[in-house]
N, CA, C and O atoms as a Tripos MOL2 file, in Angstrom:
@<TRIPOS>MOLECULE
protein
  296   295    74     0     0
PROTEIN
NO_CHARGES

@<TRIPOS>ATOM
      1 N          57.4750   59.5110  144.3350 N.3       1 MET1
      2 CA         57.6930   58.1850  144.7250 C.3       1 MET1
      3 C          56.4270   57.4230  144.7800 C.2       1 MET1
      4 O          55.4360   58.0230  145.1950 O.2       1 MET1
      5 N          56.3170   56.1700  144.4150 N.am      2 PRO2
      6 CA         55.0960   55.3710  144.5550 C.3       2 PRO2
      7 C          54.4850   55.2860  145.9450 C.2       2 PRO2
      8 O          55.2050   55.4220  146.9340 O.2       2 PRO2
      9 N          53.2940   55.0840  146.0400 N.am      3 GLN3
     10 CA         52.5650   55.0160  147.3500 C.3       3 GLN3
     11 C          53.1190   53.9340  148.1850 C.2       3 GLN3
     12 O          53.0410   54.0330  149.4100 O.2       3 GLN3
     13 N          53.7010   52.8550  147.6010 N.am      4 SER4
     14 CA         54.2580   51.7380  148.3110 C.3       4 SER4
     15 C          55.2050   52.0420  149.4190 C.2       4 SER4
     16 O          55.3440   51.2540  150.3550 O.2       4 SER4
     17 N          55.8650   53.1710  149.3380 N.am      5 ALA5
     18 CA         56.8850   53.6150  150.3570 C.3       5 ALA5
     19 C          56.2360   53.7500  151.7170 C.2       5 ALA5
     20 O          56.9290   53.6760  152.7320 O.2       5 ALA5
     21 N          54.9660   53.9410  151.7730 N.am      6 ASN6
     22 CA         54.2960   54.2150  153.0280 C.3       6 ASN6
     23 C          53.4550   53.0040  153.5510 C.2       6 ASN6
     24 O          52.7150   53.1620  154.5220 O.2       6 ASN6
     25 N          53.5590   51.8330  152.9380 N.am      7 LEU7
     26 CA         52.7190   50.6680  153.2270 C.3       7 LEU7
     27 C          52.9220   50.2980  154.6570 C.2       7 LEU7
     28 O          54.0080   50.4500  155.2180 O.2       7 LEU7
     29 N          51.8610   49.8100  155.2410 N.am      8 THR8
     30 CA         51.8950   49.2310  156.5650 C.3       8 THR8
     31 C          52.6670   47.8680  156.5070 C.2       8 THR8
     32 O          52.4470   47.0410  155.6210 O.2       8 THR8
     33 N          53.5120   47.7000  157.4240 N.am      9 LYS9
     34 CA         54.3890   46.4710  157.3270 C.3       9 LYS9
     35 C          53.5850   45.2180  157.6690 C.2       9 LYS9
     36 O          52.6670   45.1840  158.4880 O.2       9 LYS9
     37 N          54.0380   44.1940  156.9460 N.am     10 ILE10
     38 CA         53.3670   42.8010  157.1660 C.3      10 ILE10
     39 C          53.7910   42.4260  158.6470 C.2      10 ILE10
     40 O          54.9160   42.5680  159.1250 O.2      10 ILE10
     41 N          52.6450   41.9100  159.2880 N.am     11 GLY11
     42 CA         52.7540   41.5930  160.7110 C.3      11 GLY11
     43 C          52.1820   42.6750  161.5830 C.2      11 GLY11
     44 O          51.9730   42.4160  162.7680 O.2      11 GLY11
     45 N          51.9140   43.8480  161.1060 N.am     12 SER12
     46 CA         51.4620   44.9430  161.9040 C.3      12 SER12
     47 C          50.0760   44.6180  162.3230 C.2      12 SER12
     48 O          49.3340   43.9110  161.6400 O.2      12 SER12
     49 N          49.7290   45.1670  163.5030 N.am     13 ARG13
     50 CA         48.2770   45.0960  163.9130 C.3      13 ARG13
     51 C          47.6150   46.4040  163.5890 C.2      13 ARG13
     52 O          48.1080   47.4850  163.9110 O.2      13 ARG13
     53 N          46.5180   46.2750  162.9620 N.am     14 VAL14
     54 CA         45.7260   47.4760  162.4900 C.3      14 VAL14
     55 C          44.2300   47.2920  162.8590 C.2      14 VAL14
     56 O          43.7450   46.2110  163.1920 O.2      14 VAL14
     57 N          43.5400   48.4820  162.7620 N.am     15 LYS15
     58 CA         42.1710   48.4660  163.1680 C.3      15 LYS15
     59 C          41.3450   48.9010  161.8850 C.2      15 LYS15
     60 O          41.6440   49.9370  161.2910 O.2      15 LYS15
     61 N          40.3270   48.1100  161.4780 N.am     16 ILE16
     62 CA         39.5800   48.3340  160.2920 C.3      16 ILE16
     63 C          38.4990   49.4560  160.6650 C.2      16 ILE16
     64 O          37.8160   49.3720  161.6850 O.2      16 ILE16
     65 N          38.4080   50.4480  159.8120 N.am     17 ASP17
     66 CA         37.3770   51.5550  160.0870 C.3      17 ASP17
     67 C          36.1510   51.1170  159.4000 C.2      17 ASP17
     68 O          36.0320   51.2210  158.1800 O.2      17 ASP17
     69 N          35.2110   50.6130  160.1870 N.am     18 LEU18
     70 CA         33.9710   50.0490  159.6730 C.3      18 LEU18
     71 C          33.0890   51.0770  158.9060 C.2      18 LEU18
     72 O          32.3360   50.7320  157.9950 O.2      18 LEU18
     73 N          33.2260   52.3240  159.3180 N.am     19 ASN19
     74 CA         32.4670   53.4170  158.5180 C.3      19 ASN19
     75 C          32.9170   53.5390  157.0600 C.2      19 ASN19
     76 O          32.1370   53.9510  156.2020 O.2      19 ASN19
     77 N          34.1250   53.1950  156.7920 N.am     20 LYS20
     78 CA         34.7680   53.2450  155.5340 C.3      20 LYS20
     79 C          34.5200   52.0020  154.5680 C.2      20 LYS20
     80 O          34.7110   52.0240  153.3520 O.2      20 LYS20
     81 N          34.0750   50.9390  155.2910 N.am     21 VAL21
     82 CA         33.9700   49.6630  154.4170 C.3      21 VAL21
     83 C          32.5860   49.0910  154.4160 C.2      21 VAL21
     84 O          32.2650   48.2800  153.5480 O.2      21 VAL21
     85 N          31.7460   49.4780  155.3560 N.am     22 LYS22
     86 CA         30.4020   48.7720  155.5000 C.3      22 LYS22
     87 C          29.5480   48.8640  154.2190 C.2      22 LYS22
     88 O          28.6810   48.0160  154.0080 O.2      22 LYS22
     89 N          29.7640   49.8240  153.4030 N.am     23 ASP23
     90 CA         28.9110   49.9340  152.1080 C.3      23 ASP23
     91 C          29.3590   48.9840  151.0430 C.2      23 ASP23
     92 O          28.6220   48.8170  150.0720 O.2      23 ASP23
     93 N          30.5280   48.3280  151.1320 N.am     24 ARG24
     94 CA         31.0870   47.4970  150.1080 C.3      24 ARG24
     95 C          31.3240   45.9620  150.5940 C.2      24 ARG24
     96 O          31.7440   45.1170  149.8020 O.2      24 ARG24
     97 N          31.0600   45.6970  151.7880 N.am     25 ILE25
     98 CA         31.1980   44.3200  152.2540 C.3      25 ILE25
     99 C          29.9510   43.6830  152.7040 C.2      25 ILE25
    100 O          28.9480   44.3460  152.9670 O.2      25 ILE25
    101 N          30.0060   42.3610  152.7980 N.am     26 SER26
    102 CA         28.8820   41.5480  153.1610 C.3      26 SER26
    103 C          28.4500   41.8410  154.6490 C.2      26 SER26
    104 O          29.2620   42.3000  155.4520 O.2      26 SER26
    105 N          27.1830   41.5680  154.9790 N.am     27 GLY27
    106 CA         26.6850   41.6800  156.2700 C.3      27 GLY27
    107 C          27.4540   40.8540  157.3170 C.2      27 GLY27
    108 O          27.7710   41.3040  158.4180 O.2      27 GLY27
    109 N          27.7240   39.6260  156.8920 N.am     28 ASN28
    110 CA         28.5450   38.7300  157.7620 C.3      28 ASN28
    111 C          29.9390   39.3800  158.0600 C.2      28 ASN28
    112 O          30.3850   39.3180  159.2060 O.2      28 ASN28
    113 N          30.5750   39.9420  157.1540 N.am     29 LEU29
    114 CA         31.8840   40.5830  157.4310 C.3      29 LEU29
    115 C          31.6720   41.8270  158.3250 C.2      29 LEU29
    116 O          32.4700   42.0780  159.2280 O.2      29 LEU29
    117 N          30.7100   42.5230  158.1010 N.am     30 VAL30
    118 CA         30.2730   43.7060  158.9560 C.3      30 VAL30
    119 C          30.1350   43.2240  160.4150 C.2      30 VAL30
    120 O          30.6820   43.8680  161.3100 O.2      30 VAL30
    121 N          29.4400   42.1400  160.6770 N.am     31 GLN31
    122 CA         29.3130   41.5730  162.0030 C.3      31 GLN31
    123 C          30.6920   41.2640  162.5490 C.2      31 GLN31
    124 O          30.9890   41.6520  163.6790 O.2      31 GLN31
    125 N          31.5210   40.6060  161.8260 N.am     32 LYS32
    126 CA         32.7990   40.1570  162.3230 C.3      32 LYS32
    127 C          33.7470   41.3840  162.7680 C.2      32 LYS32
    128 O          34.4760   41.3870  163.7600 O.2      32 LYS32
    129 N          33.5980   42.3600  161.8910 N.am     33 ILE33
    130 CA         34.4310   43.6060  162.1680 C.3      33 ILE33
    131 C          33.7900   44.3260  163.3290 C.2      33 ILE33
    132 O          34.5150   44.8120  164.1980 O.2      33 ILE33
    133 N          32.5330   44.4210  163.3960 N.am     34 SER34
    134 CA         31.7820   45.1140  164.5980 C.3      34 SER34
    135 C          32.2620   44.5550  165.9100 C.2      34 SER34
    136 O          32.5300   45.2770  166.8700 O.2      34 SER34
    137 N          32.3660   43.1580  165.9180 N.am     35 SER35
    138 CA         32.7020   42.5370  167.2310 C.3      35 SER35
    139 C          34.2470   42.6790  167.5510 C.2      35 SER35
    140 O          34.6030   42.6960  168.7300 O.2      35 SER35
    141 N          35.1410   42.7780  166.5610 N.am     36 ASP36
    142 CA         36.4750   43.0300  166.7320 C.3      36 ASP36
    143 C          37.0980   43.5580  165.4780 C.2      36 ASP36
    144 O          37.3420   42.7720  164.5630 O.2      36 ASP36
    145 N          37.3770   44.8530  165.3670 N.am     37 PRO37
    146 CA         37.9170   45.5250  164.2340 C.3      37 PRO37
    147 C          39.4100   45.3200  164.0580 C.2      37 PRO37
    148 O          39.9900   45.7170  163.0480 O.2      37 PRO37
    149 N          40.0050   44.7150  165.0220 N.am     38 ARG38
    150 CA         41.5360   44.5150  164.9180 C.3      38 ARG38
    151 C          41.9100   43.3540  164.0770 C.2      38 ARG38
    152 O          41.2550   42.3110  164.0950 O.2      38 ARG38
    153 N          43.0260   43.5390  163.2970 N.am     39 ALA39
    154 CA         43.4100   42.5870  162.3670 C.3      39 ALA39
    155 C          44.9660   42.5970  162.1680 C.2      39 ALA39
    156 O          45.6220   43.5410  162.6080 O.2      39 ALA39
    157 N          45.4910   41.6720  161.5830 N.am     40 THR40
    158 CA         46.9480   41.5690  161.2770 C.3      40 THR40
    159 C          47.1530   41.6510  159.8390 C.2      40 THR40
    160 O          46.4240   41.0140  159.0770 O.2      40 THR40
    161 N          48.2090   42.4820  159.3660 N.am     41 VAL41
    162 CA         48.5570   42.5850  157.9590 C.3      41 VAL41
    163 C          49.2440   41.3410  157.5210 C.2      41 VAL41
    164 O          50.2870   41.0040  158.0820 O.2      41 VAL41
    165 N          48.7260   40.6270  156.5430 N.am     42 MET42
    166 CA         49.3570   39.3950  156.1470 C.3      42 MET42
    167 C          50.0960   39.4860  154.8150 C.2      42 MET42
    168 O          51.0960   38.8050  154.5880 O.2      42 MET42
    169 N          49.5590   40.3710  153.9160 N.am     43 ASP43
    170 CA         50.1290   40.6050  152.5500 C.3      43 ASP43
    171 C          49.6380   41.7750  151.9270 C.2      43 ASP43
    172 O          48.8220   42.4610  152.5440 O.2      43 ASP43
    173 N          50.0440   42.1370  150.6940 N.am     44 TYR44
    174 CA         49.5490   43.1830  150.0070 C.3      44 TYR44
    175 C          48.9050   42.6760  148.6900 C.2      44 TYR44
    176 O          49.2030   41.5950  148.1820 O.2      44 TYR44
    177 N          48.0010   43.5380  148.1810 N.am     45 LYS45
    178 CA         47.2420   43.2300  146.9250 C.3      45 LYS45
    179 C          47.1610   44.4490  146.0800 C.2      45 LYS45
    180 O          46.8430   45.5410  146.5510 O.2      45 LYS45
    181 N          47.4640   44.2510  144.7720 N.am     46 MET46
    182 CA         47.4120   45.2870  143.8660 C.3      46 MET46
    183 C          45.8600   45.5100  143.5610 C.2      46 MET46
    184 O          45.0830   44.5680  143.4100 O.2      46 MET46
    185 N          45.5020   46.8030  143.4890 N.am     47 THR47
    186 CA         44.1650   47.2150  143.1770 C.3      47 THR47
    187 C          44.0120   47.5040  141.7210 C.2      47 THR47
    188 O          45.0110   47.6590  141.0190 O.2      47 THR47
    189 N          42.7690   47.5870  141.2260 N.am     48 ASP48
    190 CA         42.5100   47.9970  139.8250 C.3      48 ASP48
    191 C          43.2200   49.2740  139.4380 C.2      48 ASP48
    192 O          43.8270   49.3860  138.3720 O.2      48 ASP48
    193 N          43.1190   50.2660  140.3740 N.am     49 GLY49
    194 CA         43.6090   51.6100  140.0440 C.3      49 GLY49
    195 C          45.1410   51.6880  140.0070 C.2      49 GLY49
    196 O          45.6760   52.7420  139.6640 O.2      49 GLY49
    197 N          45.8140   50.6910  140.3210 N.am     50 GLY50
    198 CA         47.2820   50.7110  140.3480 C.3      50 GLY50
    199 C          47.7540   50.9640  141.8680 C.2      50 GLY50
    200 O          48.9530   51.0890  142.1150 O.2      50 GLY50
    201 N          46.8240   51.0340  142.8320 N.am     51 GLY51
    202 CA         47.1760   51.2340  144.1330 C.3      51 GLY51
    203 C          47.4870   49.9390  144.8370 C.2      51 GLY51
    204 O          47.4520   48.8990  144.1800 O.2      51 GLY51
    205 N          47.7850   49.9130  146.0990 N.am     52 VAL52
    206 CA         48.0570   48.8140  146.8860 C.3      52 VAL52
    207 C          47.1340   48.6290  148.0260 C.2      52 VAL52
    208 O          46.9580   49.5520  148.8200 O.2      52 VAL52
    209 N          46.5240   47.4740  148.1570 N.am     53 GLY53
    210 CA         45.6520   47.2220  149.3950 C.3      53 GLY53
    211 C          46.3260   46.2690  150.2370 C.2      53 GLY53
    212 O          47.4350   45.8480  149.9080 O.2      53 GLY53
    213 N          45.7200   45.8650  151.3630 N.am     54 VAL54
    214 CA         46.3350   44.9540  152.3700 C.3      54 VAL54
    215 C          45.4380   43.8200  152.6080 C.2      54 VAL54
    216 O          44.2170   43.9700  152.6580 O.2      54 VAL54
    217 N          46.0460   42.6360  152.7630 N.am     55 VAL55
    218 CA         45.3150   41.4690  153.0970 C.3      55 VAL55
    219 C          45.3910   41.3800  154.5550 C.2      55 VAL55
    220 O          46.4910   41.4010  155.1080 O.2      55 VAL55
    221 N          44.2870   41.2810  155.2290 N.am     56 LEU56
    222 CA         44.2100   41.2840  156.6260 C.3      56 LEU56
    223 C          43.6440   39.9620  157.1540 C.2      56 LEU56
    224 O          42.7250   39.3970  156.5630 O.2      56 LEU56
    225 N          44.1900   39.4810  158.2560 N.am     57 LYS57
    226 CA         43.7370   38.3200  159.0130 C.3      57 LYS57
    227 C          42.8970   38.8760  160.1560 C.2      57 LYS57
    228 O          43.3700   39.6410  160.9960 O.2      57 LYS57
    229 N          41.6020   38.4510  160.1550 N.am     58 LEU58
    230 CA         40.7620   38.9360  161.2200 C.3      58 LEU58
    231 C          40.8230   37.9000  162.4130 C.2      58 LEU58
    232 O          41.3590   36.7970  162.3050 O.2      58 LEU58
    233 N          40.2380   38.3520  163.5200 N.am     59 ALA59
    234 CA         40.3210   37.6070  164.8660 C.3      59 ALA59
    235 C          39.8730   36.2190  164.6830 C.2      59 ALA59
    236 O          40.3910   35.3320  165.3620 O.2      59 ALA59
    237 N          38.9270   35.9490  163.7980 N.am     60 ASP60
    238 CA         38.3770   34.5360  163.6310 C.3      60 ASP60
    239 C          39.2530   33.7130  162.6360 C.2      60 ASP60
    240 O          38.8840   32.5710  162.3620 O.2      60 ASP60
    241 N          40.3520   34.2020  162.0970 N.am     61 GLY61
    242 CA         41.2960   33.6140  161.2140 C.3      61 GLY61
    243 C          40.9830   33.7740  159.7410 C.2      61 GLY61
    244 O          41.7650   33.2930  158.9210 O.2      61 GLY61
    245 N          39.8860   34.4220  159.3450 N.am     62 THR62
    246 CA         39.5580   34.6500  157.9670 C.3      62 THR62
    247 C          40.4700   35.8060  157.4210 C.2      62 THR62
    248 O          40.9190   36.7010  158.1380 O.2      62 THR62
    249 N          40.6840   35.6930  156.1280 N.am     63 LYS63
    250 CA         41.4880   36.7630  155.4670 C.3      63 LYS63
    251 C          40.6330   37.4790  154.4450 C.2      63 LYS63
    252 O          39.8400   36.8710  153.7260 O.2      63 LYS63
    253 N          40.8120   38.7760  154.4030 N.am     64 ASN64
    254 CA         40.1130   39.7110  153.4430 C.3      64 ASN64
    255 C          41.0030   40.8270  153.1390 C.2      64 ASN64
    256 O          41.8970   41.1500  153.9220 O.2      64 ASN64
    257 N          40.7880   41.4490  151.9990 N.am     65 TRP65
    258 CA         41.6740   42.6570  151.6180 C.3      65 TRP65
    259 C          40.9010   43.8370  151.7260 C.2      65 TRP65
    260 O          39.6790   43.8570  151.5750 O.2      65 TRP65
    261 N          41.6780   44.9230  152.0150 N.am     66 PHE66
    262 CA         41.0180   46.2140  152.2790 C.3      66 PHE66
    263 C          42.0210   47.2470  151.6190 C.2      66 PHE66
    264 O          43.2190   46.9830  151.5120 O.2      66 PHE66
    265 N          41.4860   48.3950  151.1990 N.am     67 PHE67
    266 CA         42.2850   49.4760  150.8090 C.3      67 PHE67
    267 C          43.0770   49.9360  151.9760 C.2      67 PHE67
    268 O          42.6350   49.7670  153.1120 O.2      67 PHE67
    269 N          44.2280   50.5120  151.7630 N.am     68 GLU68
    270 CA         45.1220   50.9740  152.8450 C.3      68 GLU68
    271 C          44.4800   52.1230  153.5770 C.2      68 GLU68
    272 O          44.7230   52.2810  154.7730 O.2      68 GLU68
    273 N          43.6550   52.9510  152.9090 N.am     69 SER69
    274 CA         42.9340   54.0560  153.5650 C.3      69 SER69
    275 C          41.7850   53.6290  154.4550 C.2      69 SER69
    276 O          41.2350   54.4640  155.1730 O.2      69 SER69
    277 N          41.4060   52.3750  154.4360 N.am     70 GLU70
    278 CA         40.3290   51.8020  155.2940 C.3      70 GLU70
    279 C          40.7670   51.3470  156.6340 C.2      70 GLU70
    280 O          39.9440   51.0360  157.4950 O.2      70 GLU70
    281 N          42.0000   51.3040  156.8220 N.am     71 VAL71
    282 CA         42.5860   50.7150  158.0970 C.3      71 VAL71
    283 C          43.5490   51.7300  158.7920 C.2      71 VAL71
    284 O          44.1770   52.5480  158.1190 O.2      71 VAL71
    285 N          43.6440   51.6690  160.0260 N.am     72 GLY72
    286 CA         44.4750   52.5730  160.8030 C.3      72 GLY72
    287 C          45.3790   51.8290  161.6980 C.2      72 GLY72
    288 O          45.2050   50.6140  161.7970 O.2      72 GLY72
    289 N          46.3130   52.3980  162.3560 N.am     73 ARG73
    290 CA         47.1200   51.7470  163.3910 C.3      73 ARG73
    291 C          46.3060   51.1500  164.5210 C.2      73 ARG73
    292 O          45.4540   51.8360  165.0850 O.2      73 ARG73
    293 N          46.5150   50.0370  164.8290 N.am     74 GLY74
    294 CA         45.6880   49.2730  165.7520 C.3      74 GLY74
    295 C          46.2630   49.3000  167.1600 C.2      74 GLY74
    296 O          45.6900   48.7040  168.0720 O.2      74 GLY74
@<TRIPOS>BOND
     1     1     2 1
     2     2     3 1
     3     3     4 2
     4     3     5 am
     5     5     6 1
     6     6     7 1
     7     7     8 2
     8     7     9 am
     9     9    10 1
    10    10    11 1
    11    11    12 2
    12    11    13 am
    13    13    14 1
    14    14    15 1
    15    15    16 2
    16    15    17 am
    17    17    18 1
    18    18    19 1
    19    19    20 2
    20    19    21 am
    21    21    22 1
    22    22    23 1
    23    23    24 2
    24    23    25 am
    25    25    26 1
    26    26    27 1
    27    27    28 2
    28    27    29 am
    29    29    30 1
    30    30    31 1
    31    31    32 2
    32    31    33 am
    33    33    34 1
    34    34    35 1
    35    35    36 2
    36    35    37 am
    37    37    38 1
    38    38    39 1
    39    39    40 2
    40    39    41 am
    41    41    42 1
    42    42    43 1
    43    43    44 2
    44    43    45 am
    45    45    46 1
    46    46    47 1
    47    47    48 2
    48    47    49 am
    49    49    50 1
    50    50    51 1
    51    51    52 2
    52    51    53 am
    53    53    54 1
    54    54    55 1
    55    55    56 2
    56    55    57 am
    57    57    58 1
    58    58    59 1
    59    59    60 2
    60    59    61 am
    61    61    62 1
    62    62    63 1
    63    63    64 2
    64    63    65 am
    65    65    66 1
    66    66    67 1
    67    67    68 2
    68    67    69 am
    69    69    70 1
    70    70    71 1
    71    71    72 2
    72    71    73 am
    73    73    74 1
    74    74    75 1
    75    75    76 2
    76    75    77 am
    77    77    78 1
    78    78    79 1
    79    79    80 2
    80    79    81 am
    81    81    82 1
    82    82    83 1
    83    83    84 2
    84    83    85 am
    85    85    86 1
    86    86    87 1
    87    87    88 2
    88    87    89 am
    89    89    90 1
    90    90    91 1
    91    91    92 2
    92    91    93 am
    93    93    94 1
    94    94    95 1
    95    95    96 2
    96    95    97 am
    97    97    98 1
    98    98    99 1
    99    99   100 2
   100    99   101 am
   101   101   102 1
   102   102   103 1
   103   103   104 2
   104   103   105 am
   105   105   106 1
   106   106   107 1
   107   107   108 2
   108   107   109 am
   109   109   110 1
   110   110   111 1
   111   111   112 2
   112   111   113 am
   113   113   114 1
   114   114   115 1
   115   115   116 2
   116   115   117 am
   117   117   118 1
   118   118   119 1
   119   119   120 2
   120   119   121 am
   121   121   122 1
   122   122   123 1
   123   123   124 2
   124   123   125 am
   125   125   126 1
   126   126   127 1
   127   127   128 2
   128   127   129 am
   129   129   130 1
   130   130   131 1
   131   131   132 2
   132   131   133 am
   133   133   134 1
   134   134   135 1
   135   135   136 2
   136   135   137 am
   137   137   138 1
   138   138   139 1
   139   139   140 2
   140   139   141 am
   141   141   142 1
   142   142   143 1
   143   143   144 2
   144   143   145 am
   145   145   146 1
   146   146   147 1
   147   147   148 2
   148   147   149 am
   149   149   150 1
   150   150   151 1
   151   151   152 2
   152   151   153 am
   153   153   154 1
   154   154   155 1
   155   155   156 2
   156   155   157 am
   157   157   158 1
   158   158   159 1
   159   159   160 2
   160   159   161 am
   161   161   162 1
   162   162   163 1
   163   163   164 2
   164   163   165 am
   165   165   166 1
   166   166   167 1
   167   167   168 2
   168   167   169 am
   169   169   170 1
   170   170   171 1
   171   171   172 2
   172   171   173 am
   173   173   174 1
   174   174   175 1
   175   175   176 2
   176   175   177 am
   177   177   178 1
   178   178   179 1
   179   179   180 2
   180   179   181 am
   181   181   182 1
   182   182   183 1
   183   183   184 2
   184   183   185 am
   185   185   186 1
   186   186   187 1
   187   187   188 2
   188   187   189 am
   189   189   190 1
   190   190   191 1
   191   191   192 2
   192   191   193 am
   193   193   194 1
   194   194   195 1
   195   195   196 2
   196   195   197 am
   197   197   198 1
   198   198   199 1
   199   199   200 2
   200   199   201 am
   201   201   202 1
   202   202   203 1
   203   203   204 2
   204   203   205 am
   205   205   206 1
   206   206   207 1
   207   207   208 2
   208   207   209 am
   209   209   210 1
   210   210   211 1
   211   211   212 2
   212   211   213 am
   213   213   214 1
   214   214   215 1
   215   215   216 2
   216   215   217 am
   217   217   218 1
   218   218   219 1
   219   219   220 2
   220   219   221 am
   221   221   222 1
   222   222   223 1
   223   223   224 2
   224   223   225 am
   225   225   226 1
   226   226   227 1
   227   227   228 2
   228   227   229 am
   229   229   230 1
   230   230   231 1
   231   231   232 2
   232   231   233 am
   233   233   234 1
   234   234   235 1
   235   235   236 2
   236   235   237 am
   237   237   238 1
   238   238   239 1
   239   239   240 2
   240   239   241 am
   241   241   242 1
   242   242   243 1
   243   243   244 2
   244   243   245 am
   245   245   246 1
   246   246   247 1
   247   247   248 2
   248   247   249 am
   249   249   250 1
   250   250   251 1
   251   251   252 2
   252   251   253 am
   253   253   254 1
   254   254   255 1
   255   255   256 2
   256   255   257 am
   257   257   258 1
   258   258   259 1
   259   259   260 2
   260   259   261 am
   261   261   262 1
   262   262   263 1
   263   263   264 2
   264   263   265 am
   265   265   266 1
   266   266   267 1
   267   267   268 2
   268   267   269 am
   269   269   270 1
   270   270   271 1
   271   271   272 2
   272   271   273 am
   273   273   274 1
   274   274   275 1
   275   275   276 2
   276   275   277 am
   277   277   278 1
   278   278   279 1
   279   279   280 2
   280   279   281 am
   281   281   282 1
   282   282   283 1
   283   283   284 2
   284   283   285 am
   285   285   286 1
   286   286   287 1
   287   287   288 2
   288   287   289 am
   289   289   290 1
   290   290   291 1
   291   291   292 2
   292   291   293 am
   293   293   294 1
   294   294   295 1
   295   295   296 2
@<TRIPOS>SUBSTRUCTURE
     1 MET1         2 RESIDUE 1 A MET
     2 PRO2         6 RESIDUE 1 A PRO
     3 GLN3        10 RESIDUE 1 A GLN
     4 SER4        14 RESIDUE 1 A SER
     5 ALA5        18 RESIDUE 1 A ALA
     6 ASN6        22 RESIDUE 1 A ASN
     7 LEU7        26 RESIDUE 1 A LEU
     8 THR8        30 RESIDUE 1 A THR
     9 LYS9        34 RESIDUE 1 A LYS
    10 ILE10       38 RESIDUE 1 A ILE
    11 GLY11       42 RESIDUE 1 A GLY
    12 SER12       46 RESIDUE 1 A SER
    13 ARG13       50 RESIDUE 1 A ARG
    14 VAL14       54 RESIDUE 1 A VAL
    15 LYS15       58 RESIDUE 1 A LYS
    16 ILE16       62 RESIDUE 1 A ILE
    17 ASP17       66 RESIDUE 1 A ASP
    18 LEU18       70 RESIDUE 1 A LEU
    19 ASN19       74 RESIDUE 1 A ASN
    20 LYS20       78 RESIDUE 1 A LYS
    21 VAL21       82 RESIDUE 1 A VAL
    22 LYS22       86 RESIDUE 1 A LYS
    23 ASP23       90 RESIDUE 1 A ASP
    24 ARG24       94 RESIDUE 1 A ARG
    25 ILE25       98 RESIDUE 1 A ILE
    26 SER26      102 RESIDUE 1 A SER
    27 GLY27      106 RESIDUE 1 A GLY
    28 ASN28      110 RESIDUE 1 A ASN
    29 LEU29      114 RESIDUE 1 A LEU
    30 VAL30      118 RESIDUE 1 A VAL
    31 GLN31      122 RESIDUE 1 A GLN
    32 LYS32      126 RESIDUE 1 A LYS
    33 ILE33      130 RESIDUE 1 A ILE
    34 SER34      134 RESIDUE 1 A SER
    35 SER35      138 RESIDUE 1 A SER
    36 ASP36      142 RESIDUE 1 A ASP
    37 PRO37      146 RESIDUE 1 A PRO
    38 ARG38      150 RESIDUE 1 A ARG
    39 ALA39      154 RESIDUE 1 A ALA
    40 THR40      158 RESIDUE 1 A THR
    41 VAL41      162 RESIDUE 1 A VAL
    42 MET42      166 RESIDUE 1 A MET
    43 ASP43      170 RESIDUE 1 A ASP
    44 TYR44      174 RESIDUE 1 A TYR
    45 LYS45      178 RESIDUE 1 A LYS
    46 MET46      182 RESIDUE 1 A MET
    47 THR47      186 RESIDUE 1 A THR
    48 ASP48      190 RESIDUE 1 A ASP
    49 GLY49      194 RESIDUE 1 A GLY
    50 GLY50      198 RESIDUE 1 A GLY
    51 GLY51      202 RESIDUE 1 A GLY
    52 VAL52      206 RESIDUE 1 A VAL
    53 GLY53      210 RESIDUE 1 A GLY
    54 VAL54      214 RESIDUE 1 A VAL
    55 VAL55      218 RESIDUE 1 A VAL
    56 LEU56      222 RESIDUE 1 A LEU
    57 LYS57      226 RESIDUE 1 A LYS
    58 LEU58      230 RESIDUE 1 A LEU
    59 ALA59      234 RESIDUE 1 A ALA
    60 ASP60      238 RESIDUE 1 A ASP
    61 GLY61      242 RESIDUE 1 A GLY
    62 THR62      246 RESIDUE 1 A THR
    63 LYS63      250 RESIDUE 1 A LYS
    64 ASN64      254 RESIDUE 1 A ASN
    65 TRP65      258 RESIDUE 1 A TRP
    66 PHE66      262 RESIDUE 1 A PHE
    67 PHE67      266 RESIDUE 1 A PHE
    68 GLU68      270 RESIDUE 1 A GLU
    69 SER69      274 RESIDUE 1 A SER
    70 GLU70      278 RESIDUE 1 A GLU
    71 VAL71      282 RESIDUE 1 A VAL
    72 GLY72      286 RESIDUE 1 A GLY
    73 ARG73      290 RESIDUE 1 A ARG
    74 GLY74      294 RESIDUE 1 A GLY
């Protein structure tokens, strides 16, 4: 069965694992996540490899996408 069966539900609160993302995101985004790693799942995004990522709304209202493996239950 495709990976999508295990996707985090839209509206769920999650926590971004900074150690898994800091090497691929901007310094500004690292600071935002450092101050508050909690976010809300807003949508899904297809990744290049055929997987599915999640679009997250951060505490400051900005939206960014992350791989599902980079977030955990918040």
